N, C-alpha and C positions, 0 to 999 in steps of 0.2 A: 612190500613188507613180507618177507619170507624168512624171517629169522625164527629161531626156536624159542618158545616160551616155557621150556621145561615141561613139567607135568600139567601146567595150566592150559586147559582147552577152552577157547572162546568161540561162541557162535552169536551172530547178530541177526535180528529179524526186523523187517519192516512190519507194519501193522495192517494198513488198509489194502485189501486185495491179496494180501499174503497170508496172514492169519485169519482174516475175515472175508466173508463173501462180498460184502458191500462196504463202501466208503463210510467210515464211522462219523466223519464230520457232517456230511450230508444227512446221514441218518439222525445225528444229534439235532441238527437244525429242524428237521421234520418233527422230531419228538417234541422239541420246544414249541413249535407252532401248534401242535395238538393241545398243549397246555395253555397257550396264549393265542387263541384263534383270531383275535382282533389284529394281530401282527400280519395276518394274511393280506390285510388291506394295503400293506406296503410292498406287495408283490411286484408292482411296477418298478420300484427302486431296484429290487434284486435283478430283474431282467436287464435294466439299464447297466448296472454294474457288470453283469456277465458279458454284455455286448461290448463294453469298453475293454474288458479283459481279452475277449476273443479277437478284437481288432488290434491287439498289441499295444493299446494305449495305457494300460495299467498292468501292474505286476500281480503275480499270484498272492504275494504278501498283502497287497492293497485289497484285493478281492476278498481274501479270507477275513480280514479285519472288518470290512464293510458288511459282509454277511453276518458276522458275529454281532456287530452293533445293532443291525436292523432287526434281527430275530431275538437275540438274547440280551440286548442292552438293558441295564437296570437291574438284572437279576443278581442276587447275592444272598449271603447269610444262610440260615437254616433251610429256607425255601429252595435255594439253588443246590445246596448239598443233597437234599432229598431228591430233587429232580435228577441229579447226576448219579445217585445211588440206584434209582429205578432204571435209568438208561443203561447203566453198567450191567445190572442183573438181566435186563432184556437182551443186551448184546451177547453176554456169555451164553444165554439160553438159545438164541436164534441165529447169531451171526458169526460164530467161531467155527471154522472148518474142522471136522473131526480128524482129518489127516494131519492138519497142522498141530492139533493137540497131541496126536500120536508122535509126531516128530519132536515136539518139545519134551515129551515124557521120555522118549528114547535117548535124547541127548542128556537129560537130567540123570538118568540111570548111568550113563557113561561118564558122568562127572564134569560135564561142560558148565561153564559160566555163561548165562544167557542174558543178552542185551536186547532190549526193545528200543529201537530207534525209529521214531515216527514224527511226522509233521503234525499229528493230532495234538489237541490242547491237553495240557496236564490236568485240567479240572475233571476230565473223565478218563484220560489215559492212565493216570496214576492208579485209579481203581481197577481198571482192566489189567494193568501190569501186576498188581497185587494178587488178583484172582488167578492169573496165569502162573504165578509162582516163579517169576523171573528175577534176575539178580540186579540189573542196572537199567534205568530208564533215561532215555534222551528224548525230549519232546519240545514242542512249542509251548509258550506260555502266554496267557491273556493278561493284559494290563487291567488293573482294578483301580477304582477311585478310593478316596480316603476311607470310605465306609465299607470297602470290600466288594463293590459291585462292578459288574462288567460294563466297560465303557466303549467297547468296539475298537480295540487297538491291541497289537501284539507287544509283549514285553520282551524285547530282544528280537532276534532274527527267526524267521520261519525255518524249522528244522527239516530242511529239504535239500537234496542234491549236494552241492559242495559244503553247505553249512552242516548237514548231517555227517558227512565224512570228517569235517574238521572237529566236530564234537566227539566222534569216535576216537580220533587220534588223540585228542586231549585226555579222554578217559584212559586210553592205553598208557599214556605218559604218566598220569596220576597213579595208576595201579601198577605201573612198571611191567606192563605186558609187552612182549616183543612182537606178537603177531595176533591176527584174527584168523582162526582156522576156517570158519564157515560163515557165509552170508546168504540171506534169503530175501528176495523182493520180487514183486510182480511187475515192477516198472523200471525201465532202463534209465529213468531219471536218477536212479541209484547206482549208476555206473561208478561215480566217485567212491561210494561205499564198497562196491565190488572190487575196486582196485586195491583195497586194503586187505582183502582176504585171500587166503591160499586157495580156497574153492568157493565159488559163488553159484547159486541156483536161481533161475527165473521161474517164478511160481504163477501158473494159470495166466500167462500173458495173452494179449490179443494176437491175432494171426500175424500181423505185421511185426509186432514186438518179438514174437517167437522166431520168426524168420531172421530178424536182426540178431537176436541172442545167439542163434546157432552160427551165424556168420562170425560172431565174436568169440565163439568157442565156449559159451556158457550153457550147461545142461538145462533143459526145461523139464519141470515137474508139474504134474496135474493133481491138485488136491481137492478139486470140486467134486 
């Protein structure tokens, strides 16, 4: 995808490990557990789910849904909205990398349209997206019951890897953009997203990922 989009400049960012120091989903689950301490008694279930995933017997999609249901199942309404607001405020204060904010602000000044493309759930990603002042959000969604409460399932696919790239392509088609100029992610699971961009950067990768990124010709940036 290396066509010209005229004066429109587009940059797409991953969230976890790219704009943030820590994984926001894990952080959100821990935040929930502090508010619902009795759910810690179900820690054995979480360990079992993780073991099944690590053994290759279950997918990332399945694991994510199971953790959500075990920790946050039944939450909804004003109580859940308040919890998400407080989590968002804490994340903005403690978990956003200053150099990431500087890059977002630099691109805003240059007139870029900014996309946040993340596997994180919309119930908190939407708030972070708004606080960061970005233009388009692509994220995973949680399925709710008839009363608007978390049931421990995803509504649609996990916005990760090929699915994330597919959603970016769909957004480009809807907005009639010809190309993505810049892409940023900490993880090579986002190689499909990188393939859509004229220039991609790997942010704060592990040593092995940094080595692989350089082999593939992607610049590595350190924002920590």
